[in-house]
C-alpha positions in Angstrom: 137.9 -131.7 -26.0 141.6 -130.3 -26.6 142.0 -127.3 -24.6 143.9 -124.7 -26.4 147.2 -125.0 -25.0 146.9 -128.5 -26.0 147.5 -128.2 -29.3 150.5 -127.8 -31.4 151.0 -124.4 -33.5 150.8 -126.9 -36.5 147.6 -127.6 -36.0 146.2 -124.2 -35.7 148.4 -123.2 -39.2 146.7 -126.7 -40.2 143.0 -125.1 -39.2 143.5 -122.2 -40.5 144.7 -123.2 -44.2 141.9 -125.4 -44.1 139.7 -122.4 -44.0 141.3 -120.7 -46.7 141.7 -123.3 -48.8 137.6 -123.7 -48.2 137.5 -119.8 -49.2 139.4 -120.7 -52.0 136.7 -123.1 -53.4 133.8 -121.1 -52.8 135.8 -119.2 -55.6 136.3 -121.8 -58.5 132.4 -123.4 -57.9 129.8 -121.1 -59.5 126.7 -121.0 -57.7 124.4 -124.0 -57.7 127.5 -126.1 -59.0 127.1 -128.5 -55.3 124.9 -131.5 -54.6 121.1 -129.7 -54.7 122.8 -126.2 -53.2 119.6 -124.1 -54.8 117.3 -126.2 -53.3 119.4 -125.8 -49.8 119.5 -121.8 -50.4 115.7 -121.5 -51.7 114.4 -123.4 -48.5 116.8 -120.8 -46.4 115.5 -117.8 -47.6 111.7 -119.5 -47.7 112.3 -120.2 -43.8 114.2 -116.5 -43.4 110.5 -115.1 -44.8 108.1 -117.5 -42.7 107.0 -119.0 -46.0 108.5 -122.6 -45.0 108.0 -122.7 -41.2 106.0 -124.1 -39.5 108.1 -126.7 -41.4 105.8 -127.6 -44.7 104.9 -131.0 -45.3 105.9 -133.8 -48.6 105.2 -132.4 -51.6 103.8 -128.8 -50.7 107.6 -126.5 -51.2 108.5 -125.4 -54.4 111.6 -123.8 -55.5 111.2 -119.7 -56.3 111.9 -117.5 -58.3 113.9 -115.4 -56.7 116.7 -118.0 -55.8 117.6 -118.4 -59.6 119.3 -114.5 -59.3 122.1 -116.2 -57.5 123.6 -117.9 -59.9 124.4 -117.5 -63.7 125.2 -121.3 -64.7 122.7 -125.0 -65.2 122.1 -126.8 -61.6 121.7 -129.7 -63.2 124.5 -132.2 -64.1 126.6 -130.8 -67.0 126.6 -131.6 -70.9 130.2 -131.0 -71.1 132.9 -127.5 -70.2 130.8 -124.6 -69.9 133.7 -122.4 -70.6 132.6 -119.2 -68.5 135.6 -117.0 -69.2 134.2 -116.9 -73.0 130.5 -115.3 -70.7 130.1 -111.9 -71.6 126.6 -111.5 -70.0 127.1 -111.0 -66.2 126.7 -108.0 -64.4 129.5 -106.0 -62.9 129.1 -107.1 -59.5 126.2 -104.9 -57.1 124.7 -105.2 -60.6 123.7 -108.5 -60.5 119.5 -109.0 -59.7 118.7 -110.0 -55.8 115.8 -112.3 -55.2 112.5 -109.7 -55.0 114.9 -109.1 -58.9 114.1 -112.9 -60.0 110.5 -112.7 -58.8 110.6 -113.4 -55.4 108.6 -115.9 -54.1 106.5 -116.6 -57.1 106.7 -120.4 -57.7 110.0 -121.6 -60.2 107.7 -123.9 -63.4 109.2 -126.3 -65.5 107.6 -129.0 -68.4 107.6 -132.4 -67.0 107.8 -135.1 -69.5 104.4 -135.2 -70.4 104.2 -131.4 -71.3 102.5 -130.2 -68.1 104.0 -127.1 -66.8 103.9 -127.5 -63.3 105.8 -125.9 -60.0 109.2 -127.5 -59.6 108.7 -128.9 -55.6 111.8 -129.0 -53.6 112.4 -132.1 -52.3 114.5 -131.1 -49.0 111.5 -130.7 -47.0 112.1 -134.3 -46.1 114.8 -133.5 -44.0 114.3 -132.1 -40.6 114.7 -128.4 -40.0 117.8 -127.0 -37.9 119.6 -126.9 -40.9 117.5 -124.1 -42.5 116.8 -122.4 -39.3 120.4 -121.4 -38.3 120.8 -120.5 -42.0 117.7 -118.1 -41.9 119.4 -116.8 -38.6 122.6 -115.8 -41.1 120.8 -114.6 -43.4 118.9 -112.4 -41.1 122.2 -110.8 -40.7 122.1 -108.7 -43.9 119.8 -105.7 -43.9 117.1 -106.0 -46.5 118.4 -109.1 -48.1 115.6 -109.7 -50.6 116.6 -106.1 -52.3 120.7 -106.9 -52.3 122.3 -108.4 -55.1 121.7 -112.5 -53.9 125.0 -113.8 -55.0 126.0 -111.6 -52.2 124.0 -113.7 -49.5 124.8 -116.7 -51.1 128.7 -116.2 -50.5 127.4 -115.4 -47.1 125.4 -118.5 -46.8 128.7 -120.4 -48.5 131.0 -118.7 -45.9 129.1 -119.5 -42.8 129.4 -123.1 -44.0 132.7 -122.8 -44.0 133.1 -121.7 -40.8 130.6 -124.3 -39.8 133.2 -127.0 -41.1 136.2 -124.8 -39.5 136.7 -127.6 -36.2 137.0 -130.2 -38.1 140.8 -130.4 -38.1 140.9 -129.9 -34.1 138.2 -132.6 -33.9 140.4 -134.9 -35.5 143.4 -134.6 -34.0 141.8 -134.7 -30.8 140.3 -138.0 -31.4 143.7 -138.9 -32.5 145.1 -137.4 -29.6 142.5 -139.3 -26.3 143.1 -142.6 -28.6 146.5 -142.0 -27.6 147.9 -142.6 -31.4 152.2 -141.8 -30.7 153.4 -138.5 -31.8 153.2 -136.9 -34.9 149.8 -139.2 -35.6 147.5 -136.6 -34.4 148.8 -134.2 -36.3 148.7 -135.9 -39.7 144.8 -136.8 -38.5 144.8 -133.2 -38.8 145.9 -132.8 -42.1 142.7 -135.2 -43.4 140.2 -133.0 -44.1 142.7 -131.2 -46.9 143.6 -134.1 -48.2 139.5 -134.9 -49.5 139.2 -132.4 -52.4 135.4 -133.4 -52.8 134.7 -132.6 -48.7 136.1 -128.8 -49.1 133.9 -128.6 -51.7 131.3 -129.6 -49.8 132.4 -127.7 -47.0 132.0 -124.1 -48.7 128.9 -124.9 -50.2 125.7 -124.3 -48.6 124.7 -128.0 -47.7 123.3 -129.5 -44.4 125.8 -132.2 -44.6 128.6 -129.9 -43.4 126.2 -129.3 -40.0 126.1 -133.2 -40.1 129.6 -134.3 -40.5 130.6 -131.7 -37.9 127.9 -133.4 -35.2 129.6 -136.5 -36.5 133.1 -135.5 -35.6 131.7 -134.5 -32.2 130.6 -137.4 -31.7 133.1 -139.7 -32.4 135.1 -138.0 -30.2 132.8 -138.4 -27.4 132.7 -142.3 -28.2 136.1 -142.6 -27.7 136.5 -140.5 -24.1 133.3 -143.4 -23.7 135.4 -146.0 -25.1 138.4 -144.7 -23.4 137.0 -145.1 -19.6 135.1 -141.7 -19.7 131.9 -142.6 -18.5 131.0 -139.6 -16.5 127.8 -138.1 -17.4 129.2 -134.8 -18.5 130.2 -136.8 -21.5 126.9 -138.6 -21.8 125.1 -135.3 -21.7 127.3 -133.8 -24.2 126.7 -137.3 -26.6 123.1 -136.8 -26.2 122.8 -133.3 -27.0 125.3 -133.7 -30.2 122.8 -137.0 -31.1 119.7 -134.7 -30.7 121.3 -132.1 -32.6 122.4 -134.9 -35.4 119.1 -136.2 -35.7 117.1 -133.1 -36.4 119.6 -132.7 -39.1 119.5 -135.6 -41.2 118.6 -138.6 -41.2 122.0 -140.2 -41.6 122.2 -139.7 -38.0 119.5 -142.6 -37.1 122.5 -144.6 -37.0 124.3 -142.9 -33.8 121.9 -144.6 -31.1 122.9 -148.1 -32.3 126.1 -146.5 -32.8 126.7 -145.0 -28.8 124.6 -148.3 -27.8 128.0 -150.5 -29.5 130.3 -147.9 -27.5 128.9 -148.0 -24.3 128.7 -151.8 -24.3 132.1 -152.4 -25.0 132.9 -149.6 -21.8 130.9 -151.7 -20.2 132.8 -155.2 -20.9 136.0 -153.4 -20.5 135.1 -151.2 -17.5 133.4 -154.3 -15.2 133.5 -152.5 -12.0 131.6 -149.4 -12.8 129.0 -151.2 -14.5 126.5 -149.1 -12.9 128.0 -145.8 -14.3 128.0 -146.9 -17.6 123.9 -147.6 -17.4 123.4 -144.7 -16.1 125.6 -142.6 -18.5 123.8 -144.3 -21.2 120.4 -143.6 -19.6 121.0 -140.0 -19.1 122.5 -140.4 -23.4 119.2 -141.5 -24.4 117.3 -139.1 -22.1 118.9 -136.1 -24.0 118.5 -137.5 -27.3 114.9 -137.6 -26.4 114.0 -134.4 -28.4 115.3 -135.6 -32.0 114.1 -139.0 -31.8 110.6 -136.9 -31.5 111.3 -135.9 -34.9 111.1 -139.3 -36.5 108.7 -140.5 -34.3 106.1 -137.4 -35.8 107.0 -138.4 -39.2 106.0 -142.2 -38.7 102.6 -140.2 -36.9 101.9 -138.0 -39.5 103.3 -139.2 -42.6 103.4 -143.2 -42.0 106.9 -143.3 -42.2 110.3 -142.6 -41.1 111.6 -140.1 -44.1 108.7 -138.8 -46.1 109.4 -138.5 -49.9 110.3 -134.7 -50.0 107.9 -134.0 -53.7 105.5 -136.7 -53.0 102.5 -136.0 -50.7 101.9 -139.4 -51.4 104.7 -141.9 -50.9 105.7 -143.0 -54.6 104.9 -146.7 -55.4 108.3 -148.9 -55.2 106.9 -152.1 -55.2 109.9 -153.9 -57.2 109.7 -154.9 -60.3 113.2 -156.0 -61.1 115.2 -158.2 -59.4 119.6 -158.7 -59.3 119.1 -161.0 -62.4 118.0 -157.6 -64.3 121.3 -156.0 -64.1 122.1 -155.9 -60.4 125.8 -157.1 -61.0 126.2 -153.6 -63.5 124.0 -152.0 -60.1 126.8 -153.1 -57.5 129.6 -152.3 -59.6 127.8 -148.7 -60.4 127.1 -148.1 -56.5 131.0 -148.9 -55.3 132.4 -147.1 -57.7 130.7 -143.8 -57.2 130.5 -144.2 -53.5 134.9 -144.8 -54.2 135.4 -141.7 -56.4 132.6 -138.7 -54.9 133.8 -139.9 -51.7 137.5 -138.1 -52.8 136.2 -136.2 -56.1 133.3 -134.8 -57.8 132.0 -136.0 -61.3 130.5 -132.8 -62.3 129.0 -133.6 -65.4 128.6 -136.9 -64.6 130.6 -138.7 -67.4 132.4 -140.7 -65.2 135.9 -139.8 -67.0 138.8 -141.9 -65.4 140.6 -138.9 -65.2 143.7 -137.9 -63.2 141.2 -137.4 -60.2 139.8 -140.6 -60.6 142.8 -142.2 -60.4 143.9 -140.1 -57.8 140.9 -141.3 -55.5 142.2 -144.6 -56.2 145.3 -143.4 -54.4 143.7 -142.3 -51.7 141.4 -145.5 -51.2 144.4 -147.8 -51.1 146.0 -145.2 -48.2 143.2 -146.2 -46.0 142.6 -149.2 -46.9 146.4 -150.3 -45.8 145.8 -148.4 -42.8 142.8 -150.2 -41.8 144.1 -154.0 -42.2 147.2 -152.8 -40.6 145.7 -151.5 -37.7 143.2 -154.8 -37.9 145.5 -157.1 -37.8 148.3 -155.8 -35.6 146.3 -154.5 -33.1 148.0 -150.5 -31.8 144.4 -150.1 -30.5 142.2 -152.3 -29.0 140.0 -154.4 -32.2 136.7 -153.7 -30.3 137.5 -149.9 -30.3 138.2 -149.9 -34.0 135.1 -151.7 -34.9 133.1 -149.5 -32.9 134.8 -146.4 -35.2 134.6 -148.1 -38.4 130.7 -148.7 -37.5 129.4 -145.6 -39.1 131.2 -146.5 -42.5 129.4 -149.8 -42.9 126.2 -148.8 -41.4 126.0 -145.3 -43.7 126.7 -147.3 -46.5 124.3 -149.9 -46.0 121.2 -146.5 -45.9 122.7 -145.5 -49.1 122.8 -149.3 -50.6 119.0 -149.4 -49.5 117.8 -146.2 -50.9 119.5 -147.0 -54.2 118.2 -150.7 -54.5 114.6 -149.4 -54.0 115.2 -147.0 -57.0 116.7 -149.7 -58.9 114.0 -152.4 -58.5 111.4 -149.8 -58.8 112.5 -147.9 -61.7 115.8 -150.1 -62.9 117.6 -146.8 -62.3 121.4 -147.5 -61.5 122.9 -144.5 -60.1 120.3 -143.2 -58.1 121.7 -141.3 -54.7 124.6 -143.1 -54.9 127.3 -139.9 -53.3 130.3 -141.1 -51.7 129.9 -138.1 -49.4 127.3 -139.3 -47.4 130.1 -141.7 -45.2 131.9 -138.0 -44.1 129.6 -137.9 -40.5 131.4 -140.8 -39.8 135.1 -139.7 -41.5 136.9 -139.0 -38.3 136.3 -142.6 -37.0 137.3 -144.1 -40.6 140.6 -142.2 -40.7 142.3 -142.3 -37.0 141.4 -146.1 -37.6 143.5 -145.6 -40.2 146.4 -143.5 -38.7 146.3 -146.4 -36.2 147.9 -148.5 -38.6 151.0 -146.1 -39.0 151.4 -146.4 -35.4 153.3 -149.5 -36.0 156.2 -147.9 -38.0 159.6 -147.6 -36.6 160.1 -143.6 -35.4 161.6 -142.2 -38.0 159.4 -143.9 -40.7 156.2 -142.2 -38.9 158.1 -138.8 -38.4 157.0 -138.5 -42.0 153.4 -139.3 -42.2 152.2 -135.9 -41.9 154.6 -134.3 -44.4 153.7 -137.7 -47.2 150.1 -136.8 -46.4 150.3 -133.0 -46.9 152.4 -134.4 -50.6 149.4 -136.6 -51.2 146.8 -133.7 -50.2 148.2 -131.4 -52.8 148.4 -134.2 -55.4 144.3 -134.6 -55.1 143.8 -131.0 -55.1 146.3 -130.5 -57.9 144.0 -133.1 -60.0 140.7 -132.1 -58.6 141.5 -128.1 -59.8 142.7 -129.0 -63.2 139.3 -131.1 -63.8 137.3 -127.8 -62.0 139.3 -125.7 -64.6 138.4 -127.3 -67.6 134.9 -128.4 -66.9 133.8 -124.2 -65.9 136.1 -121.4 -66.7 138.9 -122.6 -69.7 138.0 -120.4 -73.4 137.8 -122.5 -75.9 140.6 -120.6 -77.1 143.7 -122.7 -75.4 146.2 -120.7 -76.3 148.8 -118.7 -74.2 146.5 -116.5 -72.2 143.9 -119.2 -71.9 144.2 -119.5 -68.1 144.7 -115.5 -67.7 141.3 -115.2 -68.9 139.5 -117.8 -66.6 141.5 -115.8 -63.7 139.7 -112.8 -65.1 136.9 -114.5 -65.1 136.7 -115.7 -61.6 137.4 -112.5 -60.4 134.6 -110.7 -62.2 131.9 -113.5 -61.6 133.6 -113.5 -58.0 130.4 -112.1 -55.6 132.9 -109.9 -53.3 135.0 -107.5 -54.3 138.8 -109.0 -56.0 140.8 -108.1 -52.5 139.1 -110.3 -50.7 140.4 -113.2 -53.5 143.8 -111.6 -53.3 143.7 -112.0 -49.2 142.3 -115.7 -49.5 145.0 -117.0 -51.9 148.2 -115.0 -50.2 147.1 -116.0 -47.2 146.8 -119.9 -48.1 149.9 -119.5 -50.2 152.1 -118.5 -46.7 149.9 -120.9 -44.8 150.5 -124.1 -46.7 154.3 -123.2 -47.0 154.4 -122.8 -43.1 152.5 -125.9 -42.8 155.2 -127.5 -45.3 158.3 -126.6 -43.6 157.1 -127.7 -40.0 156.2 -131.1 -41.5 159.3 -131.6 -42.9 161.9 -130.7 -40.0 159.6 -133.0 -38.3 160.4 -135.1 -40.6 163.5 -135.0 -41.2 164.1 -135.0 -37.0 164.7 -131.2 -36.6 161.9 -130.4 -34.4 159.4 -133.1 -32.0 155.9 -132.4 -32.7 155.1 -130.5 -28.9 153.9 -132.1 -26.4 150.5 -131.4 -25.4 150.1 -129.8 -22.0 146.9 -131.5 -19.6 146.0 -134.6 -22.1 144.2 -137.6 -20.6 147.3 -139.9 -19.8 145.5 -143.1 -18.6 146.3 -146.3 -19.4 144.7 -148.2 -22.2 143.5 -151.5 -21.7 143.3 -153.3 -24.5 139.9 -155.9 -24.6 
């Protein structure tokens, strides 16, 4: 990890700007309007009360009535704009219902397709419990939380998720520095979270992906250390602990062991004189990982599979009924389109409109692909390193594709489980390799990369926020006062005092201006990015 003195001031400004953007996202997305957010919050609250600990088995956990107090919109896909500025039924701040007011632990029920009214089951018990245990600890900091307005408890959990994601720019910066990317590319790497609006949206919501993404970023930095010659037991212990925590967070971490093995194989090949150290460190990683592996072994022993189906005590029949001839090409096209779009932005109404944010996602894709191709062809970093760092992306995509195809083959569902956010665990490796492609630019051009990325980030967010405000907040009447009415609605709906919103907005604007000025000065050559003190300086050895 980089020491504080090794980090330029502009990177710390980016970290704070990242936080301001995340806190701003908590205001424009009403509660429950993030993937499975209602279920995540409910499971945290049930763990806090002891109803979901010990961890419930599949098909036994239901969503409680109490969690409905936290939101005033539908949790499912939207049919169209909500026009929340026209809503007059949201109580004043501080007078909104509590968890107890809304029914507490009584099960939430819904009418099923056959007309039977049954409890709404919570599928998230298919995941390991670490994230929910941590969230329950956060809720425990709020005295008498069951009797407080639940939207305030919900917003506190959102802020906790933002703090979880806070170090991501630092980890990107450290990864690029360890790869010895030339200045100012490590600074540009730190800007990456700002250029992916769906990432900052996810980071500002209650979702176990946030913990996994940060752990994946930590693992990537440690893998880079291994690839660049750090075969110490200390790094091995850290890598094992991070992997253990990831395995206790979500099933996508099951690709970590093979990824780490590849890293040590490359290191053992490159530093053959230190083969014994590489083998010993790999064994240390394996031992430190064992508690996380034990959870998945338990699943096999108890449920007969690695990851049980969350809403079925008995696994559903996924016998293939449909094949490639029954629409496989259509499924593949939908899968590809959704993974690209939903990596960068979010389609909350599931309309798949080719709007401004949809097109900006394609711009982002082209930029990344250009960097990747250049890095792999020109090899500013060893090609083996690049391939190891990119491994999580196809591995995660393969896991997602397998699950989605199973649903297609069994039920002819074209869009099941197709979420680009599932690739974020490999975000750091993907982006630092893409930025390595910019290392071949002339120094004058390279100095413009951070500023250009900031401009791209601004364009991405403008397109994204335009869609979001029109989908959620703008009134039916699109007259001159429409935006003012939408702003007033945001201020009214917000769970904390409006002064908090003002502080976040002013701080965000000030930080954005400061970052823009610094990066512009770098682009025109008026200043050089600060040289890091104490960073690793051993020469790289190409594979």
